[in-house]
C-alpha positions in Angstrom: -59.4 -17.4 5.1 -60.2 -14.2 2.9 -61.6 -12.7 5.8 -58.7 -13.1 8.0 -56.5 -12.1 5.2 -58.4 -8.9 5.0 -58.8 -8.1 8.5 -55.3 -9.2 9.7 -53.5 -7.9 6.5 -51.0 -9.4 4.2 -48.0 -9.3 6.2 -49.2 -10.2 9.6 -51.0 -13.2 8.1 -48.3 -14.9 6.9 -46.2 -14.4 9.5 -48.7 -16.6 11.7 -47.7 -20.2 11.9 -51.5 -21.1 12.4 -52.7 -18.8 9.5 -50.3 -20.7 7.2 -51.4 -23.8 8.4 -55.2 -22.6 7.4 -53.6 -21.1 4.2 -52.3 -24.5 3.0 -55.2 -26.8 4.3 -57.9 -24.6 2.5 -55.7 -24.2 -0.7 -55.1 -28.3 -1.2 -59.2 -28.4 -0.5 -59.7 -26.0 -3.5 -57.4 -27.6 -5.7 -59.0 -30.9 -5.3 -62.5 -29.0 -5.7 -61.0 -27.5 -8.8 -59.6 -30.9 -10.2 -62.9 -32.5 -9.6 -65.0 -30.3 -11.4 -62.6 -30.6 -14.3 -62.6 -34.7 -14.2 -58.8 -34.5 -13.6 -59.4 -36.2 -10.1 -58.2 -39.7 -11.4 -55.0 -38.8 -12.1 -52.5 -39.9 -10.0 -51.6 -36.8 -8.8 -54.7 -35.8 -8.0 -55.2 -38.9 -5.7 -52.3 -38.2 -3.9 -53.3 -35.0 -3.4 -56.7 -35.8 -2.2 -55.8 -37.9 0.6 -54.3 -34.5 2.0 -57.6 -33.8 2.6 -57.3 -35.8 5.7 -55.3 -32.9 7.2 -58.4 -30.3 7.1 -59.0 -31.7 10.9 -55.9 -29.6 11.8 -57.7 -26.6 11.3 -59.3 -27.4 15.0 -55.7 -26.7 16.3 -56.2 -23.0 16.0 -59.7 -23.1 17.3 -59.4 -25.0 20.3 -57.2 -23.6 23.0 -57.0 -26.8 24.8 -55.3 -28.5 21.8 -53.0 -25.5 20.9 -51.5 -25.7 24.3 -50.4 -29.5 24.1 -49.3 -28.4 20.6 -47.3 -25.5 21.6 -45.6 -27.9 24.5 -44.9 -30.6 22.0 -43.4 -28.0 19.2 -40.9 -26.7 22.4 -40.2 -30.5 22.8 -39.4 -31.4 18.9 -35.7 -30.5 19.3 -35.3 -33.1 22.5 -37.6 -35.7 20.8 -35.4 -35.4 17.6 -32.2 -36.0 19.5 -33.6 -39.1 21.1 -34.8 -40.5 17.6 -31.5 -39.8 16.2 -29.9 -41.8 18.8 -32.2 -44.6 18.0 -31.5 -44.3 14.2 -27.6 -44.5 15.1 -27.9 -47.2 17.6 -30.5 -49.5 15.8 -28.4 -48.7 12.3 -25.7 -51.0 13.9 -28.0 -53.9 14.7 -29.7 -53.4 11.1 -26.3 -53.4 9.5 -25.6 -56.4 11.5 -28.8 -58.1 10.9 -28.4 -57.9 7.1 -24.9 -59.4 7.0 -26.4 -62.3 9.2 -29.7 -63.1 7.6 -30.2 -61.1 4.2 -31.8 -63.3 1.7 -32.3 -66.2 4.5 -36.0 -65.8 5.6 -37.2 -67.5 2.2 -39.2 -71.1 2.4 -40.9 -73.5 -0.1 -44.8 -73.6 0.8 -46.8 -76.5 0.0 -50.3 -75.3 -0.9 -51.9 -78.9 -0.2 -50.1 -79.4 3.3 -52.0 -76.0 4.4 -49.3 -73.4 3.5 -46.7 -75.6 5.7 -43.1 -75.3 4.8 -41.3 -78.2 3.6 -38.8 -80.3 5.2 -34.9 -79.2 4.0 -34.4 -83.0 3.4 -37.5 -82.7 0.6 -36.6 -79.3 -0.8 -33.3 -77.9 0.2 -33.4 -74.6 -1.7 -35.2 -72.1 -3.8 -34.2 -73.8 -7.2 -35.8 -77.3 -6.1 -38.8 -75.6 -5.1 -39.3 -74.1 -8.9 -38.1 -77.3 -10.2 -40.5 -79.4 -8.2 -43.4 -76.8 -9.0 -44.9 -78.8 -11.9 -48.3 -79.3 -10.4 -48.5 -75.7 -9.3 -48.8 -76.7 -5.4 -45.3 -75.3 -4.5 -44.0 -71.8 -4.6 -41.1 -70.0 -2.7 -41.8 -66.8 -0.3 -40.3 -64.6 2.1 -41.3 -63.7 5.3 -42.7 -60.2 5.0 -40.6 -58.3 7.4 -36.8 -59.6 6.9 -33.4 -58.1 6.7 -32.9 -57.9 3.1 -31.9 -54.3 3.4 -31.3 -52.0 6.0 -34.7 -49.9 5.6 -36.6 -53.5 6.1 -34.2 -54.2 8.8 -35.4 -51.0 10.6 -39.0 -52.1 10.1 -37.9 -55.7 11.5 -36.1 -54.1 14.8 -39.0 -51.8 15.4 -41.5 -54.8 15.6 -38.7 -56.4 17.8 -38.6 -53.2 20.1 -42.4 -53.0 20.2 -42.7 -56.7 21.4 -45.0 -57.2 18.4 -44.6 -60.2 16.1 -41.0 -60.6 17.0 -41.1 -64.4 18.0 -41.9 -65.0 14.2 -38.9 -62.8 13.3 -36.8 -64.5 15.8 -37.6 -68.2 14.8 -37.2 -67.3 11.2 -33.7 -66.3 12.2 -32.9 -69.1 14.2 -34.4 -71.7 11.5 -32.1 -69.5 8.7 -29.8 -71.8 7.0 -27.9 -69.9 4.0 -29.1 -67.8 1.3 -32.3 -69.1 -0.3 -32.1 -72.6 1.3 -34.9 -74.0 3.1 -34.9 -73.2 6.8 -34.4 -76.1 9.2 -35.9 -76.3 12.8 -33.2 -74.2 15.2 -30.1 -74.9 13.0 -28.6 -71.6 13.9 -29.3 -71.2 17.8 -26.9 -68.8 18.5 -28.9 -65.9 16.9 -30.9 -65.7 20.0 -28.3 -63.7 21.2 -28.7 -61.2 18.5 -32.4 -60.4 19.6 -31.7 -60.8 23.4 -28.7 -58.2 22.8 -31.0 -55.8 20.9 -34.0 -56.1 23.2 -31.6 -54.9 26.4 -30.3 -52.1 24.6 -32.3 -51.1 21.7 -35.8 -51.6 23.3 -35.3 -51.2 27.2 -32.5 -48.5 26.8 -33.2 -46.2 23.8 -37.0 -46.4 23.7 -37.2 -45.4 27.4 -35.3 -42.5 26.6 -38.3 -41.3 25.0 -40.0 -40.7 28.5 -37.2 -39.6 30.5 -36.3 -36.6 27.5 -40.3 -35.8 27.2 -40.4 -35.4 31.2 -37.3 -33.6 31.5 -38.4 -31.1 28.6 -42.0 -30.4 30.1 -40.1 -29.7 33.2 -37.6 -27.2 31.7 -40.8 -25.4 29.7 -42.4 -25.0 33.2 -39.7 -23.7 34.8 -39.3 -21.1 32.1 -42.9 -20.3 32.7 -42.9 -20.1 36.5 -43.7 -23.1 37.3 -46.9 -22.9 35.6 -48.8 -26.1 34.0 -47.7 -26.1 30.1 -50.8 -28.5 29.3 -53.7 -26.5 30.5 -55.5 -23.4 29.9 -56.1 -20.4 31.8 -59.6 -22.0 32.9 -58.2 -24.9 33.4 -55.5 -23.8 35.5 -58.1 -22.2 38.1 -59.5 -26.0 38.7 -56.1 -27.2 39.3 -55.5 -24.5 41.9 -58.6 -24.9 43.4 -57.8 -28.8 43.9 -54.8 -27.2 46.5 -57.2 -25.0 48.2 -56.6 -25.0 51.9 -58.9 -22.0 53.5 -61.9 -22.9 51.4 -63.3 -25.2 53.9 -65.5 -24.0 56.6 -67.2 -25.5 59.7 -70.4 -27.7 59.1 -73.3 -27.8 61.6 -73.5 -31.5 62.7 -77.0 -33.1 62.7 -78.8 -32.6 66.1 -79.6 -35.5 68.1 -83.3 -36.1 68.4 -85.3 -35.2 71.4 -87.1 -38.7 71.6 -85.4 -40.9 73.6 -85.9 -43.9 71.2 -84.9 -41.9 68.2 -81.7 -40.9 70.2 -80.8 -44.0 70.9 -80.9 -45.3 67.6 -79.1 -41.8 66.4 -76.3 -43.0 68.9 -76.0 -46.4 67.2 -75.7 -45.4 63.7 -73.5 -42.4 64.3 -70.9 -44.8 65.4 -68.1 -46.1 63.5 -68.7 -49.7 64.6 -72.0 -49.7 62.9 -70.8 -48.5 59.4 -67.9 -51.2 59.9 -70.5 -53.9 60.4 -72.6 -53.0 57.4 -69.2 -52.7 55.1 -68.8 -56.7 56.4 -72.3 -57.4 55.2 -71.6 -56.0 52.0 -68.4 -58.2 51.7 -70.0 -61.3 52.5 -72.9 -60.2 50.0 -70.1 -59.9 47.6 -69.0 -63.5 48.5 -72.3 -65.0 47.7 -72.2 -63.3 44.3 -69.0 -65.1 43.7 -69.9 -68.5 44.2 -72.7 -68.1 41.6 -71.9 -70.8 38.8 -73.2 -71.1 35.3 -74.1 -75.0 36.1 -75.1 -74.8 39.5 -77.9 -77.0 40.8 -81.5 -75.7 41.5 -80.9 -76.4 45.2 -78.2 -74.2 45.1 -79.9 -71.3 43.3 -82.6 -71.6 46.0 -80.2 -71.2 48.9 -78.4 -68.3 47.0 -81.7 -66.7 46.5 -82.8 -66.5 50.3 -79.4 -65.3 51.1 -79.9 -62.5 49.0 -83.4 -61.8 50.0 -81.8 -62.0 53.8 -79.3 -59.4 52.7 -81.9 -57.3 51.0 -83.6 -57.3 54.3 -80.5 -56.3 56.3 -80.1 -53.3 53.8 -83.5 -52.0 53.9 -83.8 -52.1 57.7 -80.5 -50.2 57.6 -82.1 -47.8 55.6 -85.3 -47.2 57.5 -83.4 -47.4 60.7 -81.0 -44.5 59.4 -84.0 -42.4 58.3 -85.7 -42.7 61.7 -82.4 -41.5 63.3 -81.3 -38.9 60.6 -85.0 -37.7 60.0 -84.7 -35.1 57.0 -81.1 -34.8 57.2 -80.5 -38.2 55.6 -81.1 -36.9 52.3 -78.5 -34.0 53.0 -75.7 -36.9 52.2 -74.7 -38.1 48.9 -74.0 -41.4 50.3 -77.3 -42.0 52.0 -78.9 -40.9 48.8 -76.8 -43.3 47.2 -78.1 -46.0 49.4 -81.4 -45.3 49.4 -81.6 -45.4 45.5 -79.8 -49.0 45.7 -82.2 -50.4 48.3 -85.1 -49.4 46.2 -83.8 -50.7 43.0 -82.7 -54.2 45.1 -86.1 -54.2 46.6 -87.8 -54.0 42.7 -85.1 -56.5 41.3 -86.1 -59.2 44.0 -90.1 -58.5 44.0 -90.0 -58.3 40.0 -86.8 -60.4 39.1 -88.8 -62.7 36.6 -90.3 -59.9 34.6 -87.2 -57.5 34.8 -85.1 -60.8 33.3 -87.4 -61.6 30.7 -88.1 -58.1 29.0 -85.3 -55.9 30.4 -82.2 -57.4 31.9 -80.5 -59.4 34.9 -81.3 -58.0 38.2 -77.8 -59.1 39.0 -76.8 -55.6 37.7 -78.6 -54.0 41.0 -76.4 -56.3 43.2 -73.5 -55.1 41.4 -74.7 -51.6 41.8 -75.2 -52.5 45.6 -71.3 -53.3 45.9 -70.3 -49.9 44.8 -70.9 -49.2 48.5 -67.9 -50.9 49.3 -66.1 -47.8 48.1 -67.4 -46.1 51.5 -64.6 -48.0 53.4 -62.2 -45.5 52.1 -63.8 -42.8 54.4 -63.5 -45.4 57.2 -60.0 -46.4 56.7 -57.5 -43.4 57.3 -54.5 -45.5 57.0 -55.0 -45.7 53.1 -53.3 -42.2 52.3 -51.4 -44.1 49.7 -54.7 -44.5 47.5 -56.1 -40.9 48.4 -52.6 -39.5 47.1 -53.1 -41.5 44.0 -56.8 -40.4 43.4 -55.6 -36.6 44.1 -52.9 -37.1 41.8 -55.6 -38.6 39.2 -57.7 -35.5 40.0 -55.1 -33.1 39.3 -54.3 -34.6 36.2 -57.6 -34.7 35.0 -57.2 -31.2 32.7 -53.9 -32.2 31.1 -55.1 -35.4 30.2 -58.0 -34.6 28.6 -56.2 -31.9 26.5 -54.0 -34.6 25.8 -56.8 -36.8 24.6 -58.3 -34.3 22.4 -55.0 -34.1 20.6 -54.9 -38.1 20.2 -58.4 -38.0 18.8 -57.3 -35.3 16.3 -54.3 -37.6 15.2 -56.4 -40.7 15.3 -59.2 -38.7 12.9 -56.3 -37.6 10.3 -55.0 -41.1 10.1 -58.3 -42.5 10.2 -59.3 -40.4 7.2 -55.8 -41.5 5.5 -56.2 -45.0 5.9 -59.9 -45.2 4.6 -58.3 -43.7 1.6 -55.6 -46.1 0.9 -56.3 -49.1 2.8 -60.0 -49.8 2.7 -59.7 -52.9 0.3 -57.0 -54.8 1.3 -56.9 -58.5 1.9 -58.8 -59.5 5.0 -56.1 -61.7 6.5 -53.9 -61.8 9.7 -55.3 -58.9 12.0 -57.3 -57.2 9.3 -61.0 -58.7 9.7 -64.5 -58.0 9.5 -64.2 -55.8 12.6 -60.6 -54.6 12.5 -60.3 -52.7 9.0 -60.1 -49.6 7.3 -63.5 -49.6 5.3 -65.2 -47.5 7.7 -64.2 -44.5 9.9 -65.3 -46.6 13.2 -63.4 -49.7 12.1 -60.6 -47.4 11.3 -60.3 -45.7 14.5 -60.6 -49.1 16.3 -57.5 -50.4 14.4 -55.9 -47.0 15.3 -56.5 -47.7 19.2 -55.2 -51.1 18.7 -51.9 -49.6 17.1 -51.9 -46.8 20.1 -51.7 -49.3 22.7 -48.9 -51.1 20.5 -51.1 -54.4 20.4 -51.2 -56.7 17.5 -49.9 -53.7 14.9 -48.1 -56.1 12.9 -50.8 -58.4 12.1 -52.9 -55.1 10.6 -49.5 -54.3 8.8 -49.0 -57.7 7.0 -52.0 -57.7 4.3 -51.0 -54.1 3.5 -47.5 -55.6 2.5 -48.9 -57.6 0.0 -48.1 -56.8 -3.5 -49.2 -59.7 -5.9 -50.1 -63.2 -6.1 -50.2 -65.5 -4.5 -50.8 -63.0 -1.4 -53.7 -60.7 -3.1 -55.1 -60.5 -6.4 -54.4 -57.2 -7.9 -57.5 -57.6 -10.3 -60.1 -58.1 -8.0 -63.2 -55.4 -8.3 -64.1 -53.4 -5.2 -67.4 -51.8 -4.2 -66.3 -48.1 -5.3 -65.0 -49.4 -9.1 -61.4 -49.8 -8.2 -59.6 -52.8 -8.6 -57.1 -55.2 -6.4 -57.0 -56.2 -2.8 -53.0 -55.7 -2.7 -51.9 -53.2 -0.4 -49.0 -50.6 -0.9 -45.9 -51.5 1.2 -44.1 -47.8 1.1 -47.5 -46.4 2.2 -48.4 -48.7 4.5 -44.6 -48.4 6.3 -44.7 -44.6 6.4 -48.0 -44.6 7.7 -47.8 -47.2 10.9 -44.2 -46.2 11.6 -45.2 -42.3 11.7 -48.3 -43.2 13.6 -46.3 -45.5 16.4 -43.7 -42.7 16.6 -46.5 -40.0 17.3 -49.1 -41.7 19.4 -47.2 -45.0 21.2 -43.9 -43.1 21.6 -44.6 -39.4 22.1 -48.3 -38.8 23.1 -48.8 -42.2 25.4 -45.6 -40.8 27.1 -47.0 -37.2 27.7 -49.7 -39.4 29.8 -47.0 -40.8 31.7 -45.2 -37.6 32.4 -48.2 -35.5 33.3 -49.4 -38.3 35.7 -45.6 -38.4 37.3 -45.5 -34.7 37.5 -48.9 -34.5 39.4 -47.8 -37.6 41.4 -45.1 -35.9 42.6 -46.9 -33.0 43.7 -49.5 -35.1 45.7 -46.8 -36.8 47.4 -44.9 -33.9 48.2 -48.3 -32.5 49.8 -48.8 -35.9 51.5 -45.6 -35.7 53.1 -46.1 -32.5 54.5 -46.2 -31.7 58.0 -49.9 -30.9 57.7 -52.2 -32.6 55.4 -55.9 -32.4 54.0 -56.7 -34.8 56.7 -55.4 -33.0 59.2 -57.5 -29.7 58.4 -60.5 -32.1 58.0 -60.0 -33.5 61.2 -59.8 -29.9 62.8 -63.4 -28.9 61.5 -65.0 -32.3 62.6 -63.5 -31.4 66.3 -65.0 -28.2 65.7 -68.2 -29.2 65.2 -68.6 -30.6 68.7 -67.5 -27.5 70.2 -69.7 -25.4 67.9 -72.7 -27.0 67.2 -74.4 -23.8 65.8 -71.7 -23.4 63.4 -71.3 -19.8 64.3 -67.2 -19.9 63.6 -66.5 -19.0 67.1 -65.9 -20.8 70.5 -65.7 -19.1 73.9 -62.1 -18.8 75.3 -62.8 -20.7 78.6 -63.1 -24.2 76.1 -60.2 -23.3 73.9 -58.0 -25.5 76.4 -60.4 -28.8 75.7 -60.7 -27.8 72.0 -56.8 -28.0 71.6 -56.4 -31.0 73.7 -59.2 -32.8 71.6 -57.4 -32.6 68.4 -55.3 -35.0 66.8 -51.6 -34.8 66.1 -49.8 -32.8 64.8 -52.4 -30.1 65.7 -53.1 -31.2 69.1 -51.7 -29.1 72.4 -52.2 -31.6 75.2 -53.0 -30.3 78.6 -51.6 -28.1 80.6 -51.6 -26.0 77.5 -53.1 -22.5 79.0 -49.6 -20.8 79.1 -49.0 -21.8 75.2 -52.4 -20.7 74.5 -51.9 -17.6 75.9 -48.6 -17.2 74.5 -50.3 -17.6 70.8 -52.0 -14.2 71.3 -55.1 -15.0 69.6 -57.7 -12.1 68.5 -60.7 -12.2 70.7 -63.9 -10.5 69.9 -66.8 -9.5 72.1 -68.0 -12.0 74.6 -64.4 -13.7 74.6 -64.9 -15.1 71.7 -62.5 -16.6 69.2 -62.5 -17.2 65.6 -61.9 -20.9 63.9 -59.7 -19.5 61.1 -57.7 -17.7 64.2 -57.2 -21.0 65.8 -56.0 -22.9 62.7 -53.8 -20.3 61.7 -52.0 -20.1 65.2 -52.1 -23.9 65.7 -50.9 -24.4 62.0 -48.0 -22.0 62.5 -46.9 -23.7 65.4 -46.5 -27.0 63.4 -44.7 -25.1 60.4 -42.7 -22.9 62.5 -42.0 -19.0 61.6 -41.6 -18.1 58.0 -41.4 -15.2 56.1 -44.3 -16.3 54.2 -46.9 -17.0 57.1 -48.6 -13.4 56.6 -49.2 -13.6 53.1 -50.8 -17.2 53.6 -52.9 -15.9 56.6 -54.1 -13.0 54.3 -54.8 -15.4 51.2 -56.6 -17.9 53.8 -58.6 -15.0 55.2 -60.0 -14.2 51.5 -60.6 -17.6 50.9 -62.6 -18.2 53.8 -64.8 -15.3 53.5 -65.2 -16.1 50.0 -66.2 -19.5 50.9 -68.6 -18.1 53.7 -70.2 -14.9 51.9 -73.2 -15.1 54.5 -70.7 -14.6 57.7 -70.1 -11.0 58.6 -66.4 -10.1 58.9 -65.4 -9.6 62.8 -63.4 -7.1 64.5 -61.2 -8.3 67.4 -61.3 -6.0 70.2 -58.2 -7.8 72.5 -56.2 -10.9 72.2 -55.7 -13.8 74.9 -52.0 -12.4 75.8 -53.4 -9.2 76.2 -56.3 -10.1 78.3 -53.7 -12.4 80.5 -52.1 -9.1 81.0 -54.7 -7.2 81.6 -56.0 -9.6 84.5 -52.5 -9.9 85.9 -52.0 -6.0 86.2 -55.6 -6.1 87.9 -54.3 -8.0 90.2 -51.2 -6.3 90.9 -53.2 -3.4 91.3 -55.6 -4.8 93.5 -53.0 -6.1 95.9 -51.0 -2.8 96.0 -54.3 -1.4 97.1 -55.3 -3.9 99.8 -51.6 -3.7 101.0 -52.0 0.1 101.2 -55.4 -0.5 103.1 -53.7 -3.1 105.3 -51.1 -0.7 106.4 -53.4 2.2 107.2 -56.0 0.5 109.0 -52.9 -1.7 111.1 -51.3 1.9 111.9 -54.7 3.4 113.0 -55.6 0.6 115.1 -52.3 0.3 116.4 -52.6 4.2 117.5 -55.9 3.7 118.7 -54.9 0.9 120.9 -51.8 3.0 122.2 -54.3 5.9 122.9 -56.6 3.8 124.9 -53.7 2.1 126.7 -52.4 5.7 128.0 -55.9 6.4 128.9 -56.2 3.0 130.7 -52.8 3.0 132.5 -51.8 0.1 130.6 -48.6 -1.6 131.5 -45.8 -0.9 128.9 -44.6 -4.5 128.8 -47.7 -5.6 127.8 -48.2 -3.1 124.8 -45.9 -5.1 122.3 -47.8 -8.3 123.3 -51.1 -6.7 122.3 -49.6 -5.0 119.4 -48.7 -8.6 117.9 -52.1 -9.9 118.8 -53.5 -7.0 116.8 -51.4 -7.4 113.7 -52.0 -11.5 113.8 -55.6 -10.9 113.6 -55.2 -8.7 110.8 -53.3 -11.0 108.9 -56.0 -13.8 109.4 -58.3 -11.4 107.8 -56.2 -10.6 104.8 -54.4 -13.9 104.4 -50.7 -12.4 104.3 -47.9 -12.7 106.6 -46.6 -9.4 108.4 -43.3 -8.5 109.5 -43.2 -6.4 113.1 -41.5 -3.8 110.8 -44.8 -3.1 109.0 -46.9 -2.1 112.1 -44.9 1.1 112.0 -44.3 1.7 108.5 -47.1 3.4 106.2 -45.0 2.5 102.7 -45.6 -1.0 100.8 -44.5 -2.0 97.7 -46.5 -4.2 95.3 -45.8 -7.7 94.5 -44.1 -8.7 91.4 -45.7 -10.5 88.3 -43.8 -13.9 89.6 -45.4 -13.7 92.4 -49.1 -13.1 91.5 -48.6 -16.4 89.1 -47.1 -18.4 92.0 -49.0 -21.4 93.2 -48.9 -19.9 96.6 -51.3 -16.9 96.2 -54.0 -19.1 95.6 -55.3 -17.9 99.1 -54.8 -14.3 98.2 -57.0 -14.7 94.8 -59.8 -16.0 97.5 -59.7 -12.8 99.5 -59.3 -10.5 96.1 -62.5 -12.1 94.9 -64.3 -11.1 98.2 -63.4 -7.4 98.2 -66.9 -6.2 99.6 -66.3 -8.3 102.7 -62.9 -7.1 103.5 -63.7 -3.7 103.1 -66.4 -3.7 105.3 -64.1 -5.4 107.8 -61.3 -2.5 107.5 -64.3 -0.1 108.3 -65.4 -2.2 111.4 -61.8 -2.2 112.8 -61.7 1.7 112.3 -64.8 2.5 113.8 -64.5 4.3 116.9 -67.3 3.5 118.8 -65.4 -0.1 119.2 -63.9 -1.1 122.6 -60.7 -2.7 123.4 -62.2 -6.2 124.0 -64.0 -5.9 120.7 -60.9 -4.9 118.5 -59.0 -8.0 119.9 
């Protein structure tokens, strides 16, 4: 403290709330130390001050960031919590005043010690005066129910027990049996008082106490909005974990286990790779569980022998399963965590079966091994894709872990302080009702156990009851204790303050913070599960990718893209015919006509989610995460795209067709000219010329696969076909001719050869 004082300076030190807390706690400790040194520690004021030493753990608040963030959130919620407390106090005040008017002084009764502290019949003892008169033997005494409605303060305590449903039945029965002030109760003589408790439970418990949950959740959401949506219960490091749970691009393709070359191993590999094999094993595990359920403590020896043989059969089956998988998967068997778990459990099962007698005698029951074996039933979640609700809950729990851990630390700190305080004040109260050899405040461990019981709101009325004892006959104030103090009586005022404050802090605030955190993260997980794309869809994408990229190169060839898109499951699937849709996606391609998996995933994701202004930013983020998760992979540089490649192909086809058309027209013109020249030399009849010329055009059409108009035989100009004509189904024959361009060129040269005669040309 002094070092901080010097380092920070006087002004800065005392303007920091955490420094003030340290200053007060250290000062209290110093005062107690001085009082002990001067032998003033037995004074009443010093005893009270010494109990404040329990506040020393509060110094941890300024040391641990995980606790400090929760405290800061609670400090921000204090105004809202105080408003709810004020509403409860005002609302309960009405019922407390009503309870005082109805039951004040009516919860007393005359007890007969010889009858086991049973109340006497009202016909024998009518009121407190008669109880005192007839107490000549000392066996009778008049007492009151410790939690009553004698005043408004006591009424508040009684209503708190009713609202938390702890010990409220005794209070209600005392009210229903009450007759009058200081009169002996009579069984159910005041039945209408049931309505008082029913109405209060509806409005005072169901309504007002649940306001704490609503107000805390609303306040934390408001604080979260002020911080820009950041979680207020987590440190910066824990926020990294939280964000890691929501990563999308951190997945990468996994290389599948190769099939063995040996045909027998390959056959076994095909069997164990089928889902039916895993389902069969799950059924056997369930049957094994059933056989364990039928075991009883008083079973006959015949039943024991039958169950033992059945257990041996299951061990043999599971051992055979393990061996078969090891033969099929080879060394890849130990690359899967579930397989390692199965292997360990099988070994333990064999050891437990062979050495069952030795283990049962010297160590523990081999049944534990079979219980461990049942943990494999959790694998069924991997086989049932329909169990999305369970996965959503588990995902919400995983996201809640950092915040729940911080709140748990704060709760432990509160329990620690109250445990020390309870040990200082209630260590030697009389052991009755809820306080016994296990649940007491004599040791720190027992105190923590009692406080955990109060945190769950279970039986805290039984722990409070002995503390409310003030004198005989309920306790002995002169009883000597082990530490030299006297009396086993409690301190009602201190006890009520202790229990009420702890219940408000732990049960009504901290526990409701758990609920708020889980609801918030469940809402986030539910929103993600209702999105068009979920984690399961991306897992499915990479599972299918493994089949098309067995070497895990992260690339597939453009030629198999159509089959890959059709093999996916909805909503990423693009059913055949899908080539035009894939071309329109304009996917980047690298050398070798290969496409990267991330480009395909992003394009398919964009197709499902639609256009958005954030898609480019999402793509950059996914690429960064993917490259960070795959540092061994070299970044790739695309050289073209699917759309550009198709445009290049179409352009090449158009150019080829235009050039072929040009060659065709030139060939036809030259052939026609040659024929006319030869016809003139041979004095061919003029009426035969058009017929021969048409025959030449027909033969040229047969070779070039294109219908020729007569006007084209005299024209040397042609126009290239349009893009639509290239992509029509009727151009299939033309494509065949284009691919065989060398043959077509040779044919044109043959037709233009001057050494050919007329018959050859025909």
